[in-house]
N, C-alpha and C positions, 0 to 999 in steps of 0.2 A: 595503300591497301593495308588494312589491319591484319593481324595474325590469321593466316588461312585456316589453321586448325580450329580456331575459335569460330570462324564463320561457318565452317562445316558443321560444327555442333549446333549453331544457331539455325542452320538450314533445315535441321530435323523438325524444328518447331514451326518454321516458316519456309515451306518447300518451294515457293514460287514468288515471282515479282508481285503477283496479285495479293497473296497473303501477307507478305512483308509490307507492301504499300498500305494495305488496309489497317495494319497495326500502327503504322506511322501516323495515319490520319486520326485513328482512335486516340493515341497517346497525346498527340498535339491538341486535340479538342479537349481532352481531360485537363491538360495544363491550363486551359483558360477558365476552368471552373473556380469558384471561391474555395479557399482551403476549408477543410473540415474543422469542426469545433473540438478543441482539446480541453480536457478537464483534469485538474491537478488536485489531489487530496493528500493530506499528510497526517501522520500520527493517529491512525484509526483506533489503535489500542483495544481491539476486541469488541468495540461498540457496534455490534452487527445490526441491531434494529435501526439505529440512526444512519449508519452507512448505507444499508439497503434502501432506506427511504430516499436518501440523497441521490443514490444511483438511479432509482426508478423515476424520481421527479426531475432528474437533471438539475438538481439544486435550485428548483423553482422556475427553470427556463420553460418547461412544458406549461406551467401555469401561465406564464407570460404569453406564450403562443396562443393559448385558449382565449385569454383576454383580448389579444390583438385581433383574433379571428372572429370571436363571437360576443365580445364585450358590449357591442351596440345592439345585440339581438336577444340574448338570453340573460337571465338574472344572475347575480353574484352567486346565489345558492346553487343554481344549475351549473355554473362554471366550476364551482368547487366539487360538485358531484362528478362531473366529467373528469376533472383532474384526478380525483381519488380512484375512479374507475380505471384510468390509464395506469396509475401506479400499482394498483392491486386489483386486476380484473376479476379474478375468481371471487374475491371478497365482495367486490362491487356488485357482481351478478347475484350473489347470495343475498345481499342486502336488498336489492331490488325485488328479488323473488319473495322475500319475507314480507316486504311492504306491499305486495300485490301489484307492483309496477311492471313486472316483466311481461308486458303484452306485446303483440306483434307490432303495434305502432311504436312502442318504446324502442323496440329492437331496430326498426327502420330508421327512426330519428337518430338513435345512438350510432348506428353504422354510418349514416350520412356525416355526422359530426366528426367521428373518428377518421373517416376518409379525408375530410377537409384538413384536419390537423396533420395527418400523415402526409398529405400533399405539401403542406407548408414546410415540414421538417425535412422533406426529401429533395427540396429544390436545389440543394448544393451538389447533389450526386448525379452520376449518370444513371440512366434507366437500367443499365446492366447491373450496376452496383446495388441499386435498390432491390432489384429482382433477386440477387444472390442472398440478400438478407431475409427474404420472405420465406415463410414456412412452405415447404414443397406442396402440401395438399391444397393450399389456397393461393399459390403464387399467380396462377392465371387470372383468377377472379380479382385479386387485389390490384394486379397490373391494369386490368381493364377499368376498374373503378377509379384508379388514380388518374387515369387519362380520359375521363368523361368530358365530352364537349357538350355542355348543357344547351348550347345554341343549335345543336344538331337534332332536329325533331325526329329524324329517321331512326334514331337509336333510343328514343325515350322508352319504347316498349321493351327493348333489349335489356336495358339497365334495370328497369322495373322487375322484369322476369328473373334476373339474377337474384335480387333481394327476396322476391316472392318464393323462389325455389329453395333458397337457403333456409328460410323460416319454415317452409312446409316440410322439408325433410329433416328438420331438427338439428342443423349444424350452425345456426346463427350465433348461439352462445360461444361455440368454439371459434367462430370467425371473429367475434368481438375480442376475445382473448388474444387471438393472433394479431389483430390490428394494434391492440394496446402494446403488445410486446415489440412489434415492429417500430412503433413510435419511440419507445424507450431506446431501442437499438439505434435508430437513426439520429437521435438528438445528440448523443455523445459519439463522436467519430473515433477518438482515441483517449485512453485513460492513463494517467500517470499517477503512481502511488509513491510519494516521497518518504517512504519508510515508516517503520513501527506499526506493523499490522497487529502485532502480538502484545499480550500482557495487559493487566489492569481490568479491562472490560471482560464480559462473561464468555464470549464465543468467537475467538479469532478464527476457529475452524470454519464457521459459517461464512465469514468474510472471504476466506480462501476459496471456498466452493463458488461463491459469486464471481470472484476474479477469474477463476479457471473457466467459467462459462461465458466470460465477456469476450467480445470479438477482437479487441486490439488493446492490449494493456502492457505497460512496462512498470517495473518496480525498482526503486533505489533502496537498497537495504538500510535499515536503521539498526541501532545497537540492540534493540529488543528482538528484531528478526535474526540478527547474527547469533544472539544467545540461543534461540531455538534451533537454528541451523547447526550450531556447535553441539547442542544436545543430541541432535540426530546423528552426529558423527560418533557419539558415545563418550564425549568429553565429560568427566564426572562433575567438574565445577559448573559447567553450563547446565547439566541436568539438574543439579541441586538448585541452581539459580532460578530456572523456569518453574520448578515445583514450588520453591519458596515464594516467588512472586504470586503465583496462582493461589496458593493457600492464603497469603497475606491479604488478597482482595476477594477471598471467598469464592474463587472461580474453580470449583471442583468439577463442574460440568465439562469444561473444555478439556481437562485432563482425562477424566474417566469416560464420559459419554462421547466426547469429541474424538479422542485419540486412543482410548482403551488403555491408558496408563494405570497399572495396578498399584493403588495406594494403600491397599489393605495391610501389607507388611509395615509400612510407615506408621499407620494409625495404631497398630498393635505395639510396635516398638515404642512409640511416643507415649502411649497410655501407660505402659509399664515403667518406662524410664523416668517419666515426669509425673507419676501418679499423685505425689504430694506437693507438686509445684503448680501454683496458679498460672504461671507463665503470662502475667498481666502485660508485660511489654510486647507480647506476641499475639494479642487478640486481633483477629482479622478485621479489616475495614469492610463492612457489609454494605456495598453500593448496589448489589444485585443479589436476588435470591436464587439459589440453585433449584433447578426444576427436577433433575434426575438424581442428584446425589447431595441431599441436604446433610450437612455435618454440624454437630453441636459446636458452638463457638469455643467452648472450653477445650474440647478435643482438638479442634482446629488450631488453637493456640499452642497446644503441646506439640502437634505435628510441625507447626511453623518453627518453633524453637529447635526441635530435633533436627530438621533439615538445615536450618541456619548454621548450627554448630558444625554439622558435617561439612557444609559449604566452606566455612572459614578454614577448616582443616585442609580440605583438598585444594583450595585456592593457595594456601600457604605452601603446599607441596609443589604446585606449579611455579610459584615465585622462587623457590629454592632451586628448581630445575633450570630456571631461566634468569640468571643474574642480569642478563642484557635488558630485561624489562625495567630494571631500576625501581622495583616496588618493595624493597626490603622494609620500608616504613609501614607497609600494610600487614606485616606479620604480627598482628596485634594480640593473638592468643599467646604469643611468646612474651608479651610485655605485661601480662596480667600477674599480679601478686595474688595468688589464689587464697592465701591465708588472710590477708588484710582486705581483700575485696576492692583492689584498686587496679588501674591500668595506666601505664606510662605512654604518653603520646608526645612526640617531639620534645622529650626531656622533662615534661611536666606530668605529675601524677593527678589522676582524677578518680573520685569514688565511683563505683559501678552501681547501677540501678538494679542489677540482677547478678547475683554471685553464685548461683547454683549451677554447677557444671559437673554432673555425675559421670560423664563420659570422657572428660578431659584429664589426662595424666599431666600434672604440673611439670614433671621431669621431661616429658616429650609431648607437648600440647598438640602437635600436628598429627599424631598417630591415631589412626582410626581403631576403635575397638573391633573385636571379631564380629559382633552383632552389626555394627555400622558398616563394615565391609560387606557382609552378607546382604544387608538392606540395599546398599549401593549397587551391588551386583544385580539384584532383582529389578531395581529401577532402570539400570542400564539396559538390561534385557528387554524391558517394556519399550523403551525408546528406540532401540535398534530394530525391533520387530513390529512396530506399529505401521501397518500398510497405509492407513489414511495419512498419518503424519508424513511418511516418506513420499507419498504422492504430492502432498503440499510442498514439501521441501524441494523436490525435484522441479516443481513449477517455479518456486522462488529462484532456483538456479537458472532454469531455461529462459525465464522472462525478467530476470533481475541482474543488477550490477551495483557497484558502489556509486557510480555516477553515470550519467548519459548526457549527450547533447542532442537536442531536437529543435529544429527550426529556430536556431540562434538562441536557444535557452539552455543553460547549464543546470542540471538537476542533481542534487545530492541531499542526503538527509542531515548530516551533522555540520561539519565544517571542513575547511582546508587548514590543517594546523599551522599556526603562525607564531613567530616570535614577537616580542614587544616592539621591535623596530620595523615590523611589517614584512620581514622576509619569511619565506616558507620554512617552518621548523623541520629539522631532519630527524629521522628515526633510524637508528643503527640496528641492522639485523644481519646476522651471518657475515660480519666483517665489512658490510657495505652500508652506505647511507642513502636514504631515499627521502624525497620531499616533493611537495606539490603533486602534479599529475603523475610523476614517476612513483610516488608513494602509493597513490590510489591504485595504479595499475599493478604494482607488486603485490599489494595486499589482496587484490581481487584474485590474482593467480593463486595465492596461498589459501584463500577461502575455498576455491574449487578443489585444490589438492586435498584439503581436510576431508572432503566428502567423497571424492571420486577415486583417490588412491586406494589400493587394496589394503585390507586389514593386515597389520603386522609390519607395514612399511614404516621405518623410523621417521621418514619425512612427513608421513600422515600424522603421526603423534605430535610432532612439532607444530604442524599447521593447525591441528586441532586445539593445541594449547594457545596458539595465537588467536584463535576465535574467541577464547575467553578473554585474552588481553584486549581485543577490540571492544568487548562489552564494557570494560571499565578502566582501560589503561590511559595514561595522560596524553600519549601521542596518537591515540586512536581518532581517526577522522569521524567516526560515527558516534563517539562519546563526547569528546570536546570539553572535558573538565579535568581538573588536576587529580581527582580521586573519586572513588565511589565510597561514600561514608556510611554504608549500611551498619557496620559495627558500632560506630559512634551513635547513630540514631537509636539503636536498640539499648545501648548500655550507659550512655553518658547524658546527664541532664543539661549540661552547658551546651546550648545549641550552636554557639560559635565554633566549637571544636569540630562539629560535623558539617561546617560550611564547605560546599563544593564550588570551587572557583572556575569560571568559564575560561576557555582558551582565549588569548588576545584577539583571535579572529572575530569574535562576536562584537568587540568594540571597534576594531579597525575596519571591518567590512561596512560600517555605517558611512564610510567615506567613499565617494564615487571613484577616486583614483585607485583605491585598494581593489574594488570590484573590477575595474578595468585590468589590473594586473592579473587577477584570477582568471578572467575571461580570456586574456591573451595566453596564459599558461595552458589553457585547454583548447586553444586554436579557434576561438570565436572572436568576431569583430567587436570592437568597443561600441560602435554605433548600432543601436537597435537590439542589442543582446541583453539578457537578464539572467540573474542567478535566482533559482527557485529552491528554497531551503525549508526544512522543518525543524523538529527536535526541541526547540525552545519556545514554550508557549508565549504568545503575544498578549500582554495584559491590557486589554482594551479599557477595562474599568479604571486603570491608572493613567489613561491617556496615551498609551503606546499605540503606534501605528504599524501595520504589517508591511507597508511599502517604505523602503529606506534607500539611502544612498542616491537620492535624486531619481528614484524609479528604477534603479539598476538591480535592487535586491528585494525579493519577496520572501518573507518568512510567514508560512501559511499554517503553522501549528496554532490553531486558535482555541484548542481545548475540546475536541470531540469527546475525549474521555471525561466521564463524570467526575473523576478524581481531580480534574483541573478546572472545572467550570466556575468554582468559587474564586479561583485565582484570576481567570481571564475575563469573566463576565459574559462570555458568549459560549457557543458550542461548536466551534470550528469554522473553517473557511473552505470555500471552493474557489480556486482560481480558474477562470473561464477565458479561453483564448480563441476567439473566432476570427473571421476574416476582416472584421472592422475594428476590433478593440480587445484590450485585456480588461477583465472586470473581476471584482471580488464579491462573492456571495457570502454574507455574514449570517450564521445560523444561530437560532435560539435552541435551548434544550429541547430534545426530541420528546414529543408527547403523542403517543399513538392514537389518542382519543380526538385529536383535532389537527387540522391542517395549519401549518405555520409557514408562510411564504417568507423566504429570507430577504434581507436588505441587499440589493445588488448595487454596487458602486463601480462605475467605469473608471479605471485608474489610468488608462492610456489609450488614446485614439490613434489608430494608424494613419499615416499621411495618405496612403493609397490602399484601396482594398486589396488584401492579400490573396493571390491566386495560387492554385496548386503549383504553378511554375515557380513560385517564389519559395517553395518549401524544400525540405530535404528529399521528399518523395519526388518533387518536380525535377530536382537535379538528377535523380536516378533515372527518371523518364527521359530527360534530355540525353543522357548517356546511351540509353536504350535506343532512342531515335537515331543517334549517330551510328550505332552498330547496325541498325536495320538499313540505314541509307548505304552503308558500306556493303551490306549483303545484296541489296538491289543492284548496286554498281557491279558487284562480282557476277551476278546473274547476267546482267546486260553485256558485260565484257566477255562472257563465255568462260570465265575462270571457274565458275560453279555451274552445274547443270540443274535446271529446274526439274521438279518432280511433280507428277500429277497434273 
């Protein structure tokens, strides 16, 4: 007999043999259903329009369902119209209204077609689960229509009257929207985001809103996410970094409109300090136009340089505070000869492309001026008091981690740091050394302390500094390079000086045996398991493939960010894992004016169709069934008394 105290607690939920037995039957039946479809995205980088489209279209899967269901009945054009209606129902209704198509017959036909698609995508789920996803006001009607038996002539009038009544009382439009949203909801059972929601693209905040409204999502933090999380703790280097990157990509809207960050003091300081400096090395990359806060590129360049110089100063201060980081070679402001306009890197001197540093004291290069201190104070206040930002950061914490395991897949953004010999690299912190899974677990604990410990706690400040190290440190699993060469990229013409070398992991993990060691380290079986990874864009145009190590490793950063699409040749991947196979959807650059169906390639076919019983959820259900059987036995043996 299991622990009696636990069974007493369980009896509150199942107070009789009848209720416990009913749940055993229910869970056992659910275990026999096909597993739900999981979707994996990586490196969204603020590209909200492209991501929202991928989410609503289920990366083209909804289009496939329409083709399979109606391809032999309706034209390609009508299929495309139906698909776009499902993705953007309000927009589709407006378009039909403007074209004079929004007749009663159009509504009847559209509802019929939507019900058929809804029926197709709901077949994997119990009737109860589907009902829970329905909007309350239409749940009864949708449930009835989903289970129409067209062979039953007795109900023909009944079903016709449902449609007639909805149209007559004027709720058919709302019903169409509800069906479209239900189809979207049912097509993706679980969503995995393999890091880097933030930076480069225009509106990461809109992506976060979408994720917060999604029914089942987990996030593996990337280095860009960690940088924003560090900024939310008040770390000055992280704050400077996220502001610098946003300005460098002309993403003022995400800072000011999205999160209410006050950039006015920075613009005034920069315009005054660099009024006679063209700041040509700091002109922003204009991949997207700002809607709410258009900033002149010349002023943006001055703001960019101002915040970059402040960042190099406060980063240097962190490096001095933490000799254990081993980053003394990154104290480059101290290696500048301000009279000669050169900088010494690894013992060699290089001429600098920009030598105007009005706020740097050559005798103490890392010291902030009074104005810089005041500016940093204002920015810190904005980050610490942005309600929207902190709601998003709390969601990243509650739904995120450095890694997770799910259905024999190991998910993380960057890498598991390794040495050249294939062993796990160690990181020394606080007199202890961590590597492999132990390193990931330790760092995750520190990431949580950085945000949740009270202000003034010395451990909070150390953990907050570590957040900055995770952004750019050589031993960071979310960064995975030997250095962050921003200084070299700004100031040195020789591109080889700014080369960032990847951790040996990225070469070694191409070998199946290495992947097996990593899977074993995280408690997963070698057979049937995969590592799902982002961070490093896959250059399809150069012949690179996203599936590596004999199918054990998936790198799914395909370049959703516009900044990478010339390098990769595509616009991102979706990894789709259903009950029959794993498949990669390969996307072209997003164009809101036309539908673009992705190329979907099946990469692995499962030997047997995967049931819920074969998943992590199924194992939890099996344990629950065992507990319930013990409860039934306790009732029948008289150990516990039934209630009701």
